[in-house]
A tleap script that builds the chain and sets N, CA, C and O, in Angstrom:
source leaprc.protein.ff14SB
mol = sequence {
  NMET ALA ASN ARG THR LYS LYS ILE ARG ILE
  ILE GLY LYS TYR ARG PRO ARG TYR GLY ALA
  SER LEU ARG LYS MET VAL LYS VAL ILE GLU
  ILE SER GLN HIE ALA LYS TYR THR CYS SER
  PHE CYS GLY LYS THR LYS MET LYS ARG ARG
  THR VAL GLY ILE GLY ARG CYS GLY SER CYS
  MET MET THR VAL ALA GLY GLY THR TRP THR
  TYR ASN SER THR SER ALA VAL THR VAL LYS
  SER ALA ILE ARG ARG LEU LYS GLU LEU LYS
  ASP CGLN
}
set mol.1.N position { 0.836 -1.178 0.000 }
set mol.1.CA position { 0.000 0.000 0.000 }
set mol.1.C position { 0.883 1.244 0.000 }
set mol.1.O position { 1.867 1.303 0.737 }
set mol.2.N position { 0.550 2.208 -0.797 }
set mol.2.CA position { 1.356 3.416 -0.949 }
set mol.2.C position { 1.168 4.349 0.248 }
set mol.2.O position { 0.126 4.352 0.904 }
set mol.3.N position { 2.203 5.134 0.507 }
set mol.3.CA position { 2.156 6.131 1.578 }
set mol.3.C position { 1.384 7.341 1.062 }
set mol.3.O position { 1.871 8.059 0.188 }
set mol.4.N position { 0.185 7.575 1.592 }
set mol.4.CA position { -0.655 8.658 1.102 }
set mol.4.C position { -0.675 9.858 2.027 }
set mol.4.O position { -1.406 10.813 1.763 }
set mol.5.N position { 0.103 9.847 3.106 }
set mol.5.CA position { 0.063 10.960 4.055 }
set mol.5.C position { 1.411 11.669 4.123 }
set mol.5.O position { 1.788 12.175 5.180 }
set mol.6.N position { 2.134 11.710 3.022 }
set mol.6.CA position { 3.459 12.322 3.016 }
set mol.6.C position { 3.387 13.823 3.314 }
set mol.6.O position { 4.232 14.349 4.038 }
set mol.7.N position { 2.402 14.503 2.771 }
set mol.7.CA position { 2.299 15.946 2.917 }
set mol.7.C position { 1.639 16.337 4.242 }
set mol.7.O position { 2.078 17.288 4.888 }
set mol.8.N position { 0.615 15.634 4.644 }
set mol.8.CA position { -0.151 16.042 5.817 }
set mol.8.C position { 0.223 15.279 7.077 }
set mol.8.O position { -0.222 15.639 8.167 }
set mol.9.N position { 1.018 14.252 6.953 }
set mol.9.CA position { 1.614 13.480 8.037 }
set mol.9.C position { 0.602 12.989 9.070 }
set mol.9.O position { -0.225 12.132 8.755 }
set mol.10.N position { 0.648 13.510 10.291 }
set mol.10.CA position { -0.104 12.947 11.409 }
set mol.10.C position { -1.621 13.102 11.262 }
set mol.10.O position { -2.377 12.322 11.842 }
set mol.11.N position { -2.068 14.086 10.504 }
set mol.11.CA position { -3.512 14.276 10.353 }
set mol.11.C position { -4.068 13.534 9.159 }
set mol.11.O position { -5.232 13.725 8.805 }
set mol.12.N position { -3.264 12.690 8.526 }
set mol.12.CA position { -3.727 11.911 7.401 }
set mol.12.C position { -4.833 10.947 7.772 }
set mol.12.O position { -5.603 10.516 6.914 }
set mol.13.N position { -4.915 10.605 9.053 }
set mol.13.CA position { -5.959 9.673 9.500 }
set mol.13.C position { -7.356 10.278 9.406 }
set mol.13.O position { -8.346 9.548 9.405 }
set mol.14.N position { -7.446 11.601 9.328 }
set mol.14.CA position { -8.750 12.252 9.230 }
set mol.14.C position { -9.241 12.383 7.789 }
set mol.14.O position { -10.402 12.718 7.553 }
set mol.15.N position { -8.348 12.115 6.818 }
set mol.15.CA position { -8.678 12.184 5.391 }
set mol.15.C position { -9.344 13.520 5.047 }
set mol.15.O position { -8.888 14.548 5.548 }
set mol.16.N position { -10.392 13.566 4.224 }
set mol.16.CA position { -10.967 14.869 3.872 }
set mol.16.C position { -12.025 15.373 4.852 }
set mol.16.O position { -12.716 16.348 4.558 }
set mol.17.N position { -12.160 14.740 5.986 }
set mol.17.CA position { -13.218 15.116 6.934 }
set mol.17.C position { -12.824 16.315 7.798 }
set mol.17.O position { -11.637 16.603 7.955 }
set mol.18.N position { -13.783 16.991 8.340 }
set mol.18.CA position { -13.681 18.043 9.361 }
set mol.18.C position { -13.190 19.405 8.884 }
set mol.18.O position { -13.247 20.353 9.667 }
set mol.19.N position { -12.723 19.560 7.683 }
set mol.19.CA position { -12.294 20.863 7.187 }
set mol.19.C position { -10.812 21.104 7.402 }
set mol.19.O position { -10.221 20.581 8.347 }
set mol.20.N position { -10.215 21.894 6.526 }
set mol.20.CA position { -8.768 22.101 6.529 }
set mol.20.C position { -8.280 22.849 7.763 }
set mol.20.O position { -7.260 22.479 8.345 }
set mol.21.N position { -8.996 23.897 8.169 }
set mol.21.CA position { -8.509 24.705 9.292 }
set mol.21.C position { -8.569 23.927 10.603 }
set mol.21.O position { -7.679 24.075 11.441 }
set mol.22.N position { -9.590 23.107 10.798 }
set mol.22.CA position { -9.662 22.290 12.010 }
set mol.22.C position { -8.571 21.228 12.019 }
set mol.22.O position { -7.986 20.946 13.064 }
set mol.23.N position { -8.298 20.642 10.865 }
set mol.23.CA position { -7.234 19.645 10.793 }
set mol.23.C position { -5.877 20.265 11.085 }
set mol.23.O position { -5.030 19.621 11.705 }
set mol.24.N position { -5.651 21.508 10.650 }
set mol.24.CA position { -4.385 22.184 10.926 }
set mol.24.C position { -4.220 22.464 12.415 }
set mol.24.O position { -3.118 22.351 12.950 }
set mol.25.N position { -5.322 22.832 13.092 }
set mol.25.CA position { -5.256 23.056 14.539 }
set mol.25.C position { -4.940 21.759 15.279 }
set mol.25.O position { -4.139 21.741 16.213 }
set mol.26.N position { -5.580 20.684 14.848 }
set mol.26.CA position { -5.352 19.384 15.475 }
set mol.26.C position { -3.924 18.922 15.229 }
set mol.26.O position { -3.324 18.276 16.088 }
set mol.27.N position { -3.376 19.247 14.065 }
set mol.27.CA position { -2.004 18.856 13.741 }
set mol.27.C position { -1.014 19.454 14.729 }
set mol.27.O position { -0.115 18.757 15.199 }
set mol.28.N position { -1.164 20.734 15.050 }
set mol.28.CA position { -0.274 21.394 16.004 }
set mol.28.C position { -0.374 20.723 17.373 }
set mol.28.O position { 0.642 20.481 18.025 }
set mol.29.N position { -1.589 20.426 17.801 }
set mol.29.CA position { -1.803 19.806 19.107 }
set mol.29.C position { -1.211 18.406 19.150 }
set mol.29.O position { -0.526 18.051 20.108 }
set mol.30.N position { -1.471 17.605 18.116 }
set mol.30.CA position { -1.003 16.225 18.122 }
set mol.30.C position { 0.511 16.126 18.015 }
set mol.30.O position { 1.110 15.232 18.613 }
set mol.31.N position { 1.137 17.017 17.273 }
set mol.31.CA position { 2.601 17.006 17.188 }
set mol.31.C position { 3.201 17.334 18.550 }
set mol.31.O position { 4.165 16.697 18.972 }
set mol.32.N position { 2.635 18.328 19.242 }
set mol.32.CA position { 3.187 18.695 20.547 }
set mol.32.C position { 2.919 17.632 21.601 }
set mol.32.O position { 3.742 17.444 22.497 }
set mol.33.N position { 1.797 16.935 21.522 }
set mol.33.CA position { 1.502 15.950 22.550 }
set mol.33.C position { 2.300 14.661 22.354 }
set mol.33.O position { 2.536 13.941 23.323 }
set mol.34.N position { 2.723 14.351 21.120 }
set mol.34.CA position { 3.505 13.146 20.884 }
set mol.34.C position { 5.006 13.395 20.916 }
set mol.34.O position { 5.790 12.456 20.778 }
set mol.35.N position { 5.414 14.639 21.095 }
set mol.35.CA position { 6.835 14.977 21.096 }
set mol.35.C position { 7.499 14.542 22.405 }
set mol.35.O position { 6.836 14.346 23.424 }
set mol.36.N position { 8.821 14.397 22.348 }
set mol.36.CA position { 9.604 14.126 23.549 }
set mol.36.C position { 10.245 15.434 23.993 }
set mol.36.O position { 10.721 16.215 23.170 }
set mol.37.N position { 10.252 15.664 25.291 }
set mol.37.CA position { 10.783 16.891 25.849 }
set mol.37.C position { 11.989 16.598 26.725 }
set mol.37.O position { 12.211 15.453 27.119 }
set mol.38.N position { 12.768 17.629 27.030 }
set mol.38.CA position { 13.939 17.482 27.875 }
set mol.38.C position { 13.511 17.448 29.337 }
set mol.38.O position { 12.776 18.321 29.797 }
set mol.39.N position { 13.970 16.445 30.055 }
set mol.39.CA position { 13.649 16.296 31.473 }
set mol.39.C position { 14.422 17.344 32.269 }
set mol.39.O position { 15.621 17.525 32.060 }
set mol.40.N position { 13.743 18.027 33.171 }
set mol.40.CA position { 14.404 19.061 33.968 }
set mol.40.C position { 15.192 18.465 35.133 }
set mol.40.O position { 15.939 19.181 35.800 }
set mol.41.N position { 15.037 17.177 35.385 }
set mol.41.CA position { 15.744 16.524 36.477 }
set mol.41.C position { 17.045 15.869 36.013 }
set mol.41.O position { 18.089 16.066 36.635 }
set mol.42.N position { 16.995 15.095 34.933 }
set mol.42.CA position { 18.196 14.388 34.469 }
set mol.42.C position { 18.805 15.007 33.217 }
set mol.42.O position { 19.952 14.706 32.886 }
set mol.43.N position { 18.061 15.873 32.505 }
set mol.43.CA position { 18.589 16.557 31.337 }
set mol.43.C position { 18.493 15.778 30.034 }
set mol.43.O position { 18.938 16.270 28.996 }
set mol.44.N position { 17.930 14.589 30.058 }
set mol.44.CA position { 17.806 13.781 28.849 }
set mol.44.C position { 16.498 14.093 28.128 }
set mol.44.O position { 15.546 14.581 28.737 }
set mol.45.N position { 16.458 13.811 26.836 }
set mol.45.CA position { 15.252 14.039 26.049 }
set mol.45.C position { 14.395 12.781 26.105 }
set mol.45.O position { 14.277 12.054 25.119 }
set mol.46.N position { 13.804 12.534 27.259 }
set mol.46.CA position { 13.027 11.317 27.474 }
set mol.46.C position { 11.659 11.590 28.080 }
set mol.46.O position { 10.917 10.647 28.356 }
set mol.47.N position { 11.306 12.851 28.296 }
set mol.47.CA position { 10.030 13.184 28.915 }
set mol.47.C position { 8.916 13.047 27.888 }
set mol.47.O position { 8.949 13.696 26.842 }
set mol.48.N position { 7.930 12.207 28.181 }
set mol.48.CA position { 6.790 11.999 27.294 }
set mol.48.C position { 5.499 12.169 28.059 }
set mol.48.O position { 5.444 11.973 29.273 }
set mol.49.N position { 4.467 12.536 27.334 }
set mol.49.CA position { 3.131 12.690 27.905 }
set mol.49.C position { 2.546 11.301 28.142 }
set mol.49.O position { 2.554 10.458 27.244 }
set mol.50.N position { 2.034 11.063 29.359 }
set mol.50.CA position { 1.380 9.792 29.663 }
set mol.50.C position { -0.136 9.923 29.576 }
set mol.50.O position { -0.792 9.148 28.879 }
set mol.51.N position { -0.687 10.898 30.280 }
set mol.51.CA position { -2.116 11.189 30.221 }
set mol.51.C position { -2.265 12.702 30.198 }
set mol.51.O position { -1.273 13.420 30.074 }
set mol.52.N position { -3.478 13.187 30.314 }
set mol.52.CA position { -3.724 14.622 30.250 }
set mol.52.C position { -3.037 15.313 31.433 }
set mol.52.O position { -3.423 15.106 32.583 }
set mol.53.N position { -2.024 16.129 31.148 }
set mol.53.CA position { -1.348 16.899 32.178 }
set mol.53.C position { -0.277 16.159 32.947 }
set mol.53.O position { 0.305 16.732 33.868 }
set mol.54.N position { 0.014 14.903 32.610 }
set mol.54.CA position { 1.014 14.117 33.332 }
set mol.54.C position { 2.111 13.707 32.361 }
set mol.54.O position { 1.830 13.122 31.314 }
set mol.55.N position { 3.354 14.010 32.702 }
set mol.55.CA position { 4.500 13.600 31.893 }
set mol.55.C position { 5.418 12.727 32.722 }
set mol.55.O position { 5.504 12.891 33.939 }
set mol.56.N position { 6.110 11.794 32.068 }
set mol.56.CA position { 7.006 10.894 32.782 }
set mol.56.C position { 8.299 10.738 31.995 }
set mol.56.O position { 8.284 10.569 30.775 }
set mol.57.N position { 9.416 10.796 32.711 }
set mol.57.CA position { 10.726 10.630 32.094 }
set mol.57.C position { 11.023 9.132 31.989 }
set mol.57.O position { 10.862 8.393 32.959 }
set mol.58.N position { 11.449 8.700 30.827 }
set mol.58.CA position { 11.769 7.298 30.616 }
set mol.58.C position { 13.106 6.909 31.203 }
set mol.58.O position { 13.390 5.720 31.346 }
set mol.59.N position { 13.936 7.878 31.547 }
set mol.59.CA position { 15.264 7.605 32.076 }
set mol.59.C position { 15.291 7.585 33.603 }
set mol.59.O position { 15.681 6.587 34.210 }
set mol.60.N position { 14.874 8.692 34.222 }
set mol.60.CA position { 14.937 8.781 35.691 }
set mol.60.C position { 13.603 8.448 36.351 }
set mol.60.O position { 13.510 8.452 37.579 }
set mol.61.N position { 12.565 8.158 35.558 }
set mol.61.CA position { 11.241 7.749 36.033 }
set mol.61.C position { 10.536 8.794 36.903 }
set mol.61.O position { 9.675 8.448 37.713 }
set mol.62.N position { 10.896 10.065 36.739 }
set mol.62.CA position { 10.209 11.132 37.465 }
set mol.62.C position { 8.897 11.443 36.757 }
set mol.62.O position { 8.836 11.480 35.528 }
set mol.63.N position { 7.854 11.666 37.539 }
set mol.63.CA position { 6.545 12.028 37.003 }
set mol.63.C position { 6.255 13.464 37.404 }
set mol.63.O position { 6.411 13.835 38.567 }
set mol.64.N position { 5.831 14.272 36.436 }
set mol.64.CA position { 5.546 15.679 36.698 }
set mol.64.C position { 4.185 16.050 36.134 }
set mol.64.O position { 3.714 15.451 35.167 }
set mol.65.N position { 3.564 17.037 36.743 }
set mol.65.CA position { 2.312 17.599 36.231 }
set mol.65.C position { 2.667 18.808 35.392 }
set mol.65.O position { 3.513 19.614 35.780 }
set mol.66.N position { 2.021 18.937 34.237 }
set mol.66.CA position { 2.334 20.041 33.346 }
set mol.66.C position { 1.112 20.497 32.583 }
set mol.66.O position { -0.007 20.465 33.094 }
set mol.67.N position { 1.339 20.919 31.358 }
set mol.67.CA position { 0.250 21.362 30.507 }
set mol.67.C position { -0.545 20.189 29.956 }
set mol.67.O position { -0.141 19.035 30.100 }
set mol.68.N position { -1.643 20.477 29.344 }
set mol.68.CA position { -2.516 19.428 28.828 }
set mol.68.C position { -1.848 18.626 27.729 }
set mol.68.O position { -1.855 17.396 27.772 }
set mol.69.N position { -1.261 19.309 26.732 }
set mol.69.CA position { -0.636 18.592 25.627 }
set mol.69.C position { 0.874 18.718 25.629 }
set mol.69.O position { 1.544 18.006 24.881 }
set mol.70.N position { 1.429 19.597 26.441 }
set mol.70.CA position { 2.867 19.816 26.463 }
set mol.70.C position { 3.423 19.572 27.853 }
set mol.70.O position { 2.679 19.370 28.812 }
set mol.71.N position { 4.740 19.594 27.942 }
set mol.71.CA position { 5.422 19.364 29.213 }
set mol.71.C position { 5.179 20.521 30.187 }
set mol.71.O position { 4.953 20.292 31.375 }
set mol.72.N position { 5.225 21.741 29.697 }
set mol.72.CA position { 4.967 22.935 30.506 }
set mol.72.C position { 3.882 23.769 29.847 }
set mol.72.O position { 3.863 23.919 28.625 }
set mol.73.N position { 2.981 24.310 30.655 }
set mol.73.CA position { 2.014 25.246 30.098 }
set mol.73.C position { 2.633 26.642 30.104 }
set mol.73.O position { 3.564 26.908 30.864 }
set mol.74.N position { 2.122 27.520 29.270 }
set mol.74.CA position { 2.700 28.866 29.178 }
set mol.74.C position { 2.495 29.645 30.469 }
set mol.74.O position { 3.364 30.420 30.868 }
set mol.75.N position { 1.354 29.449 31.127 }
set mol.75.CA position { 1.125 30.151 32.383 }
set mol.75.C position { 2.052 29.635 33.483 }
set mol.75.O position { 2.483 30.408 34.339 }
set mol.76.N position { 2.361 28.350 33.470 }
set mol.76.CA position { 3.278 27.791 34.467 }
set mol.76.C position { 4.684 28.354 34.295 }
set mol.76.O position { 5.370 28.623 35.281 }
set mol.77.N position { 5.114 28.534 33.055 }
set mol.77.CA position { 6.428 29.110 32.789 }
set mol.77.C position { 6.476 30.555 33.278 }
set mol.77.O position { 7.480 30.981 33.850 }
set mol.78.N position { 5.409 31.306 33.060 }
set mol.78.CA position { 5.342 32.691 33.506 }
set mol.78.C position { 5.399 32.784 35.027 }
set mol.78.O position { 6.131 33.609 35.573 }
set mol.79.N position { 4.636 31.949 35.702 }
set mol.79.CA position { 4.620 31.963 37.168 }
set mol.79.C position { 5.973 31.546 37.729 }
set mol.79.O position { 6.457 32.134 38.696 }
set mol.80.N position { 6.581 30.534 37.125 }
set mol.80.CA position { 7.879 30.053 37.592 }
set mol.80.C position { 8.950 31.138 37.474 }
set mol.80.O position { 9.757 31.316 38.387 }
set mol.81.N position { 8.957 31.863 36.352 }
set mol.81.CA position { 9.943 32.925 36.178 }
set mol.81.C position { 9.668 34.092 37.128 }
set mol.81.O position { 10.608 34.728 37.605 }
set mol.82.N position { 8.399 34.381 37.409 }
set mol.82.CA position { 8.072 35.460 38.350 }
set mol.82.C position { 8.517 35.096 39.763 }
set mol.82.O position { 9.050 35.943 40.479 }
set mol.83.N position { 8.307 33.855 40.168 }
set mol.83.CA position { 8.746 33.407 41.497 }
set mol.83.C position { 10.263 33.476 41.614 }
set mol.83.O position { 10.793 33.915 42.634 }
set mol.84.N position { 10.971 33.033 40.550 }
set mol.84.CA position { 12.431 33.092 40.564 }
set mol.84.C position { 12.918 34.531 40.684 }
set mol.84.O position { 13.861 34.811 41.424 }
set mol.85.N position { 12.276 35.445 39.954 }
set mol.85.CA position { 12.664 36.858 39.991 }
set mol.85.C position { 12.422 37.457 41.369 }
set mol.85.O position { 13.250 38.219 41.869 }
set mol.86.N position { 11.284 37.117 41.992 }
set mol.86.CA position { 10.984 37.637 43.327 }
set mol.86.C position { 11.951 37.086 44.375 }
set mol.86.O position { 12.323 37.799 45.307 }
set mol.87.N position { 12.357 35.829 44.231 }
set mol.87.CA position { 13.343 35.254 45.158 }
set mol.87.C position { 14.687 35.954 45.030 }
set mol.87.O position { 15.365 36.197 46.028 }
set mol.88.N position { 15.073 36.281 43.790 }
set mol.88.CA position { 16.343 36.992 43.569 }
set mol.88.C position { 16.278 38.387 44.181 }
set mol.88.O position { 17.266 38.848 44.752 }
set mol.89.N position { 15.135 39.070 44.075 }
set mol.89.CA position { 14.982 40.394 44.664 }
set mol.89.C position { 15.029 40.336 46.200 }
set mol.89.O position { 15.562 41.234 46.853 }
set mol.90.N position { 14.471 39.279 46.747 }
set mol.90.CA position { 14.456 39.114 48.189 }
set mol.90.C position { 15.848 38.862 48.738 }
set mol.90.O position { 16.183 39.335 49.824 }
set mol.91.N position { 16.675 38.110 47.987 }
set mol.91.CA position { 18.029 37.791 48.439 }
set mol.91.C position { 18.954 38.987 48.365 }
set mol.91.O position { 19.965 39.018 49.066 }
set mol.92.N position { 18.640 39.976 47.537 }
set mol.92.CA position { 19.537 41.133 47.394 }
set mol.92.C position { 19.426 42.089 48.510 }
set mol.92.O position { 20.119 43.106 48.524 }
savepdb mol mol.pdb
quit
């Protein structure tokens, strides 16, 4: 059987259904949820999504809570950097 999803890759399973713009949105989400991320504990690229909001490192077996489809949500990154900045101001 020939490879028919060369251009559209992961969203090829939806074929012509649901409309182009919805398939493009789903493509971004599915690529990010199936990607491997760098573990903040061991530094290896082994962090994968297990369920909604839960990621697990295949190397050090650490489990972390994060974003729905990604390792970190954007709001979590913002809060983390604000806390770090406030701690630095407090130490000075």
